[in-house]
VOGUNU-55087 format. One line per field, with one value per residue (C-alpha): y, x negated, z negated; residue number from 1; chain; residue in three letters. Coordinates in steps of 0.05 Angstrom, whole numbers, plus 5000, padded with zeros to 4 digits. Layout:
REM VOGUNU-55087
py	[Y; ...]
px	[X; ...]
pz	[Z; ...]
k	[NUM; ...]
c	[A; ...]
r	[Ala; ...]
REM end
This chain:
REM VOGUNU-55087
py	[1799; 1755; 1709; 1721; 1661; 1663; 1631; 1590; 1572; 1504; 1502; 1433; 1405; 1449; 1474; 1535; 1520; 1554; 1524; 1522; 1491; 1440; 1385; 1416; 1453; 1482; 1475; 1489; 1441; 1462; 1441; 1482; 1462; 1504; 1571; 1554; 1543; 1491; 1496; 1422; 1421; 1468; 1439; 1469; 1425; 1424; 1456; 1518; 1527; 1592; 1635; 1653; 1611; 1576; 1645; 1668; 1607; 1621; 1694; 1674; 1627; 1684; 1730; 1676; 1664; 1739; 1744; 1686; 1708; 1644; 1637; 1606; 1546; 1526; 1451; 1434; 1453; 1506; 1542; 1539; 1568; 1622; 1646; 1646; 1691; 1737; 1748; 1816; 1788]
px	[7814; 7836; 7785; 7766; 7768; 7742; 7787; 7749; 7780; 7760; 7794; 7767; 7799; 7861; 7854; 7844; 7804; 7786; 7729; 7752; 7690; 7639; 7678; 7747; 7785; 7854; 7877; 7929; 7936; 7968; 7981; 7993; 8043; 8080; 8054; 8076; 8033; 8065; 8045; 8046; 8018; 7991; 7954; 7921; 7888; 7933; 7879; 7880; 7955; 7990; 7933; 7965; 7914; 7966; 7994; 7925; 7920; 7989; 7971; 7906; 7947; 7995; 7938; 7909; 7978; 7987; 7918; 7933; 8006; 8034; 8102; 8098; 8140; 8139; 8144; 8121; 8162; 8113; 8113; 8189; 8194; 8142; 8182; 8248; 8216; 8178; 8224; 8194; 8126]
pz	[6242; 6300; 6330; 6402; 6448; 6518; 6571; 6622; 6689; 6717; 6786; 6805; 6741; 6751; 6679; 6638; 6575; 6510; 6469; 6397; 6367; 6393; 6426; 6414; 6468; 6480; 6551; 6603; 6661; 6727; 6798; 6860; 6913; 6965; 6939; 6868; 6806; 6762; 6688; 6671; 6600; 6547; 6487; 6426; 6373; 6310; 6268; 6313; 6324; 6305; 6331; 6398; 6435; 6479; 6496; 6520; 6565; 6596; 6607; 6642; 6687; 6702; 6721; 6767; 6799; 6811; 6842; 6889; 6903; 6872; 6839; 6770; 6751; 6677; 6669; 6598; 6538; 6514; 6581; 6586; 6515; 6531; 6592; 6554; 6500; 6548; 6607; 6622; 6646]
k	[1; 2; 3; 4; 5; 6; 7; 8; 9; 10; 11; 12; 13; 14; 15; 16; 17; 18; 19; 20; 21; 22; 23; 24; 25; 26; 27; 28; 29; 30; 31; 32; 33; 34; 35; 36; 37; 38; 39; 40; 41; 42; 43; 44; 45; 46; 47; 48; 49; 50; 51; 52; 53; 54; 55; 56; 57; 58; 59; 60; 61; 62; 63; 64; 65; 66; 67; 68; 69; 70; 71; 72; 73; 74; 75; 76; 77; 78; 79; 80; 81; 82; 83; 84; 85; 86; 87; 88; 89]
c	[A; A; A; A; A; A; A; A; A; A; A; A; A; A; A; A; A; A; A; A; A; A; A; A; A; A; A; A; A; A; A; A; A; A; A; A; A; A; A; A; A; A; A; A; A; A; A; A; A; A; A; A; A; A; A; A; A; A; A; A; A; A; A; A; A; A; A; A; A; A; A; A; A; A; A; A; A; A; A; A; A; A; A; A; A; A; A; A; A]
r	[Met; Ala; Glu; Glu; Tyr; Lys; Val; Leu; His; Lys; Pro; Val; Met; Arg; Lys; Phe; Leu; Ile; Arg; Leu; Lys; Pro; Gly; Lys; Phe; Ala; Phe; Leu; Ser; Tyr; Ser; Ile; Lys; Asn; Ala; Lys; Leu; Tyr; Ile; Glu; Ser; Val; Tyr; Thr; His; Pro; Asp; Phe; Arg; Gly; Arg; Arg; Ile; Ala; Arg; Arg; Leu; Val; Leu; Ala; Ala; Leu; Asp; Phe; Ala; Lys; Glu; Lys; Ser; Leu; Arg; Val; Val; Pro; Val; Cys; Ser; Tyr; Ala; Val; Ser; Phe; Phe; Lys; Lys; Thr; Arg; Asn; Leu]
REM end
């Protein structure tokens, strides 16, 4: 059974976070300029990779961008790869 991780949005920090265990987080960092949300970095602790956690963070950022009518610009390698693999989103 897949573990459920809650995505937290921290707008002041410009991050989406998932608490993996006490003191360990996965995160997506972004910036907003000229009606565009730039996904600057996505990180998951190595012990938690392969569980689609980074994907959940990107999907949360996409939902936020849609809600705010922002275009999304992938900057980091994970985000670029994500968009190449999922062009239909």
